[in-house]
N, CA and C atoms as an extended XYZ file, in Angstrom:
294
Properties=species:S:1:pos:R:3:atomname:S:1:resname:S:1:resid:I:1 pbc="F F F"
N        73.684       97.228       81.249 N   MET     1
C        72.290       97.514       81.794 CA  MET     1
C        71.665       96.054       82.225 C   MET     1
N        70.938       96.125       83.468 N   SER     2
C        70.587       94.925       84.166 CA  SER     2
C        69.032       94.643       83.390 C   SER     2
N        68.689       93.249       83.461 N   ASP     3
C        67.304       93.084       82.924 CA  ASP     3
C        66.252       93.939       83.336 C   ASP     3
N        66.239       94.058       84.893 N   PRO     4
C        64.993       95.120       85.393 CA  PRO     4
C        65.151       96.647       84.674 C   PRO     4
N        66.461       97.004       84.624 N   ALA     5
C        66.530       98.391       84.175 CA  ALA     5
C        66.085       98.403       82.838 C   ALA     5
N        66.562       97.473       81.809 N   ALA     6
C        66.228       97.272       80.546 CA  ALA     6
C        64.626       97.268       80.342 C   ALA     6
N        64.101       96.358       81.133 N   ARG     7
C        62.671       96.258       81.120 CA  ARG     7
C        61.926       97.578       81.438 C   ARG     7
N        62.393       98.314       82.574 N   ALA     8
C        61.760       99.712       82.759 CA  ALA     8
C        61.955      100.671       81.551 C   ALA     8
N        63.333      100.669       81.024 N   ALA     9
C        63.393      101.338       79.851 CA  ALA     9
C        62.368      101.178       78.705 C   ALA     9
N        62.064       99.711       78.365 N   GLU    10
C        61.141       99.522       77.493 CA  GLU    10
C        59.831       99.685       77.954 C   GLU    10
N        59.376       99.558       79.166 N   LEU    11
C        57.928      100.142       79.811 CA  LEU    11
C        57.952      101.636       79.572 C   LEU    11
N        58.838      102.200       79.985 N   LEU    12
C        58.943      103.806       79.619 CA  LEU    12
C        58.733      104.157       78.110 C   LEU    12
N        59.396      103.605       77.344 N   ARG    13
C        59.346      103.916       76.014 CA  ARG    13
C        57.790      103.449       75.505 C   ARG    13
N        57.279      102.478       75.901 N   ASN    14
C        56.122      102.295       75.574 CA  ASN    14
C        55.014      103.285       76.098 C   ASN    14
N        55.171      103.320       77.296 N   HIS    15
C        54.135      104.323       77.951 CA  HIS    15
C        54.060      105.894       76.962 C   HIS    15
N        55.392      106.312       76.639 N   ARG    16
C        55.586      107.369       75.981 CA  ARG    16
C        55.051      107.475       74.753 C   ARG    16
N        55.084      106.381       74.127 N   GLU    17
C        54.473      106.126       72.696 CA  GLU    17
C        53.129      106.199       72.716 C   GLU    17
N        52.654      105.706       73.668 N   SER    18
C        50.964      106.015       74.203 CA  SER    18
C        50.788      107.202       74.255 C   SER    18
N        51.449      108.018       75.220 N   ILE    19
C        51.242      109.370       75.551 CA  ILE    19
C        51.507      110.267       74.220 C   ILE    19
N        52.321      110.177       73.492 N   ASP    20
C        52.371      110.792       72.115 CA  ASP    20
C        51.272      110.621       71.301 C   ASP    20
N        50.759      109.463       71.276 N   ARG    21
C        49.513      109.187       70.248 CA  ARG    21
C        48.226      109.778       70.955 C   ARG    21
N        48.196      109.887       72.379 N   LEU    22
C        47.023      110.591       73.158 CA  LEU    22
C        47.056      112.167       72.671 C   LEU    22
N        48.348      112.551       72.745 N   ASP    23
C        48.578      114.098       72.671 CA  ASP    23
C        48.098      114.281       71.332 C   ASP    23
N        48.411      113.703       70.148 N   ALA    24
C        47.755      113.635       68.838 CA  ALA    24
C        46.174      113.787       68.964 C   ALA    24
N        45.822      112.714       69.683 N   ILE    25
C        44.195      112.728       69.602 CA  ILE    25
C        43.717      113.943       70.126 C   ILE    25
N        44.327      114.380       71.296 N   LEU    26
C        43.829      115.657       71.903 CA  LEU    26
C        43.917      116.853       71.079 C   LEU    26
N        44.998      116.910       70.165 N   VAL    27
C        45.394      118.108       69.469 CA  VAL    27
C        44.339      118.167       68.307 C   VAL    27
N        43.997      117.083       67.543 N   TYR    28
C        43.172      116.855       66.295 CA  TYR    28
C        41.669      117.128       67.123 C   TYR    28
N        41.405      116.591       68.285 N   THR    29
C        40.146      116.527       68.615 CA  THR    29
C        39.944      117.819       69.016 C   THR    29
N        40.572      118.735       69.700 N   LEU    30
C        40.489      120.348       69.912 CA  LEU    30
C        40.422      120.948       68.688 C   LEU    30
N        41.021      120.816       67.652 N   ALA    31
C        41.120      121.195       66.423 CA  ALA    31
C        39.374      121.284       65.792 C   ALA    31
N        39.059      119.982       65.821 N   GLU    32
C        37.814      119.594       65.493 CA  GLU    32
C        36.927      120.227       66.142 C   GLU    32
N        36.941      120.502       67.489 N   ARG    33
C        35.978      121.332       68.315 CA  ARG    33
C        35.746      122.643       67.883 C   ARG    33
N        36.964      123.284       67.710 N   PHE    34
C        37.226      124.669       67.555 CA  PHE    34
C        36.558      125.036       66.237 C   PHE    34
N        36.537      123.953       65.118 N   LYS    35
C        35.912      124.461       63.927 CA  LYS    35
C        34.348      124.499       63.899 C   LYS    35
N        33.865      123.529       64.974 N   HIS    36
C        32.539      123.764       65.140 CA  HIS    36
C        32.067      124.897       65.836 C   HIS    36
N        33.009      125.176       66.988 N   THR    37
C        32.589      126.420       67.698 CA  THR    37
C        32.984      127.800       66.853 C   THR    37
N        33.756      127.631       65.747 N   GLN    38
C        33.853      128.983       65.139 CA  GLN    38
C        32.604      129.133       64.210 C   GLN    38
N        32.053      127.964       63.701 N   ALA    39
C        30.650      127.929       62.969 CA  ALA    39
C        29.689      128.437       63.953 C   ALA    39
N        29.744      127.978       64.960 N   VAL    40
C        28.593      128.441       65.995 CA  VAL    40
C        28.873      129.852       66.102 C   VAL    40
N        30.086      130.477       66.376 N   GLY    41
C        30.341      131.885       66.509 CA  GLY    41
C        29.835      132.666       65.118 C   GLY    41
N        30.084      132.131       63.983 N   ARG    42
C        29.639      132.826       62.860 CA  ARG    42
C        28.048      133.041       62.756 C   ARG    42
N        27.477      132.031       63.153 N   LEU    43
C        26.022      131.783       63.181 CA  LEU    43
C        25.534      132.740       63.961 C   LEU    43
N        26.162      132.973       65.192 N   LYS    44
C        25.755      133.970       66.365 CA  LYS    44
C        26.011      135.444       65.724 C   LYS    44
N        27.024      135.496       65.196 N   ALA    45
C        27.165      136.932       64.820 CA  ALA    45
C        26.132      137.148       63.523 C   ALA    45
N        25.853      136.421       62.559 N   GLU    46
C        25.046      136.772       61.656 CA  GLU    46
C        23.700      136.953       62.115 C   GLU    46
N        23.159      136.278       63.236 N   HIS    47
C        21.902      136.339       63.978 CA  HIS    47
C        21.936      137.526       65.126 C   HIS    47
N        23.201      138.000       65.480 N   ASN    48
C        23.077      139.095       66.413 CA  ASN    48
C        22.922      138.358       67.754 C   ASN    48
N        23.347      137.249       68.064 N   LEU    49
C        23.302      136.410       69.291 CA  LEU    49
C        24.458      136.921       70.210 C   LEU    49
N        24.415      136.659       71.616 N   PRO    50
C        25.336      137.125       72.485 CA  PRO    50
C        26.344      135.975       71.993 C   PRO    50
N        27.725      136.462       72.437 N   PRO    51
C        28.790      135.561       72.207 CA  PRO    51
C        28.875      134.361       73.280 C   PRO    51
N        28.519      134.473       74.438 N   SER    52
C        28.322      133.536       75.440 CA  SER    52
C        27.011      133.274       75.902 C   SER    52
N        27.020      131.978       76.232 N   ASP    53
C        25.431      131.342       76.714 CA  ASP    53
C        25.937      130.781       78.030 C   ASP    53
N        25.845      131.574       79.174 N   PRO    54
C        26.009      131.303       80.495 CA  PRO    54
C        25.186      129.787       80.768 C   PRO    54
N        23.977      129.657       80.402 N   VAL    55
C        23.210      128.443       81.024 CA  VAL    55
C        23.744      127.347       80.321 C   VAL    55
N        23.968      127.294       79.042 N   ARG    56
C        24.850      126.185       78.100 CA  ARG    56
C        26.341      125.828       78.789 C   ARG    56
N        26.895      126.949       79.112 N   GLU    57
C        28.479      126.690       79.842 CA  GLU    57
C        28.104      126.042       80.942 C   GLU    57
N        27.277      126.386       81.979 N   ALA    58
C        27.032      125.631       83.206 CA  ALA    58
C        26.698      124.234       83.029 C   ALA    58
N        25.730      124.032       81.886 N   GLN    59
C        25.385      122.659       81.747 CA  GLN    59
C        26.666      121.871       81.322 C   GLN    59
N        27.378      122.361       80.355 N   GLN    60
C        28.460      121.656       79.854 CA  GLN    60
C        29.423      121.460       81.101 C   GLN    60
N        29.725      122.548       82.074 N   ILE    61
C        30.763      122.089       83.030 CA  ILE    61
C        30.206      120.994       83.624 C   ILE    61
N        28.992      121.148       84.230 N   ALA    62
C        28.500      119.958       84.949 CA  ALA    62
C        28.555      118.597       84.368 C   ALA    62
N        28.190      118.713       83.144 N   ARG    63
C        28.459      117.260       82.482 CA  ARG    63
C        29.690      116.865       82.125 C   ARG    63
N        30.620      117.699       81.969 N   LEU    64
C        32.044      117.423       82.180 CA  LEU    64
C        32.647      116.894       83.481 C   LEU    64
N        32.186      117.390       84.326 N   GLU    65
C        32.521      117.012       85.801 CA  GLU    65
C        32.038      115.534       86.076 C   GLU    65
N        30.847      115.436       85.640 N   GLY    66
C        30.259      113.814       85.673 CA  GLY    66
C        31.167      112.896       84.905 C   GLY    66
N        31.338      113.226       83.621 N   LEU    67
C        32.392      112.514       82.775 CA  LEU    67
C        33.621      112.269       83.472 C   LEU    67
N        34.237      113.349       83.796 N   ALA    68
C        35.684      113.387       84.478 CA  ALA    68
C        35.706      112.175       85.919 C   ALA    68
N        34.323      112.295       86.646 N   GLU    69
C        34.268      111.341       87.775 CA  GLU    69
C        34.058      109.840       87.146 C   GLU    69
N        33.366      109.784       85.930 N   GLU    70
C        33.218      108.545       85.401 CA  GLU    70
C        34.312      108.112       84.997 C   GLU    70
N        35.237      108.706       84.447 N   ALA    71
C        36.730      108.548       83.726 CA  ALA    71
C        37.894      108.252       84.755 C   ALA    71
N        37.246      108.580       86.096 N   ASP    72
C        38.518      108.730       86.897 CA  ASP    72
C        39.481      109.698       86.970 C   ASP    72
N        38.997      111.069       86.313 N   LEU    73
C        39.898      111.987       86.037 CA  LEU    73
C        39.454      113.106       87.023 C   LEU    73
N        40.517      113.837       87.573 N   ASP    74
C        40.037      114.796       88.573 CA  ASP    74
C        39.112      115.914       88.120 C   ASP    74
N        37.900      115.894       88.729 N   PRO    75
C        36.888      117.004       87.984 CA  PRO    75
C        37.386      118.197       88.431 C   PRO    75
N        38.018      118.712       89.190 N   VAL    76
C        38.534      119.944       89.307 CA  VAL    76
C        39.338      120.468       88.161 C   VAL    76
N        40.206      119.405       87.686 N   PHE    77
C        41.229      119.745       86.474 CA  PHE    77
C        40.221      119.885       85.248 C   PHE    77
N        39.489      118.849       85.174 N   ALA    78
C        38.281      118.902       84.124 CA  ALA    78
C        37.690      120.165       84.112 C   ALA    78
N        37.273      120.983       85.099 N   LYS    79
C        36.326      121.977       85.087 CA  LYS    79
C        37.475      123.308       84.612 C   LYS    79
N        38.679      123.109       85.213 N   LYS    80
C        39.364      124.337       84.793 CA  LYS    80
C        39.842      124.290       83.306 C   LYS    80
N        39.963      122.858       82.826 N   PHE    81
C        40.136      122.595       81.298 CA  PHE    81
C        39.244      123.249       80.322 C   PHE    81
N        37.799      122.935       80.855 N   LEU    82
C        36.798      123.286       80.082 CA  LEU    82
C        36.490      124.822       80.276 C   LEU    82
N        36.977      125.384       81.311 N   ASN    83
C        36.750      126.818       81.707 CA  ASN    83
C        37.602      127.392       80.563 C   ASN    83
N        38.880      127.176       80.405 N   PHE    84
C        39.799      127.574       79.455 CA  PHE    84
C        39.364      127.469       78.036 C   PHE    84
N        38.928      126.365       77.662 N   VAL    85
C        38.375      126.239       76.386 CA  VAL    85
C        37.091      127.065       76.120 C   VAL    85
N        36.222      127.305       77.146 N   ILE    86
C        35.121      127.888       76.946 CA  ILE    86
C        35.588      129.541       76.571 C   ILE    86
N        36.737      129.881       77.715 N   SER    87
C        36.786      131.327       77.558 CA  SER    87
C        37.499      131.591       75.971 C   SER    87
N        38.300      130.682       75.457 N   GLU    88
C        38.738      130.809       74.216 CA  GLU    88
C        37.595      130.760       73.019 C   GLU    88
N        36.681      130.085       73.278 N   VAL    89
C        35.618      130.220       72.487 CA  VAL    89
C        34.950      131.280       72.479 C   VAL    89
N        34.598      131.728       73.558 N   ILE    90
C        34.070      133.137       73.635 CA  ILE    90
C        34.759      134.219       73.159 C   ILE    90
N        36.116      134.182       73.173 N   ARG    91
C        37.113      135.195       72.772 CA  ARG    91
C        36.834      135.120       71.333 C   ARG    91
N        36.935      134.181       70.609 N   HIS    92
C        36.668      133.761       69.094 CA  HIS    92
C        35.240      134.482       68.577 C   HIS    92
N        34.390      134.217       69.613 N   HIS    93
C        32.938      134.604       69.265 CA  HIS    93
C        32.929      136.261       69.327 C   HIS    93
N        33.425      136.710       70.296 N   GLU    94
C        33.720      138.175       70.382 CA  GLU    94
C        34.399      138.742       69.276 C   GLU    94
N        35.401      138.187       68.696 N   LYS    95
C        36.120      138.675       67.646 CA  LYS    95
C        35.134      138.622       66.180 C   LYS    95
N        34.276      137.499       66.281 N   LEU    96
C        33.535      137.454       65.037 CA  LEU    96
C        32.428      138.637       65.088 C   LEU    96
N        31.991      138.898       66.289 N   GLN    97
C        31.020      139.867       66.304 CA  GLN    97
C        31.436      141.395       66.054 C   GLN    97
N        32.788      141.629       65.913 N   LYS    98
C        33.168      142.916       65.673 CA  LYS    98
C        33.325      143.226       64.169 C   LYS    98
């Protein structure tokens, strides 16, 4: 293997190690987030509050879009991701209401 190819392989390995660490951070962060949203869902169920809060959701989407732009992340992707997370949270809250 030539020097440039060996260097490229080493760079690739380093990037992949970083990606793996970031994936772990994402998984643990999502788990922590869902622990809190489950607590919110139980609180809503105990007090007969609706499972979704469209005003809060819109605020969070706008906030995330701004953060995405600051972080140089595609805001459309960020919005899709948050919408997915919100839909899962609402689904969990609805299950708790039953």
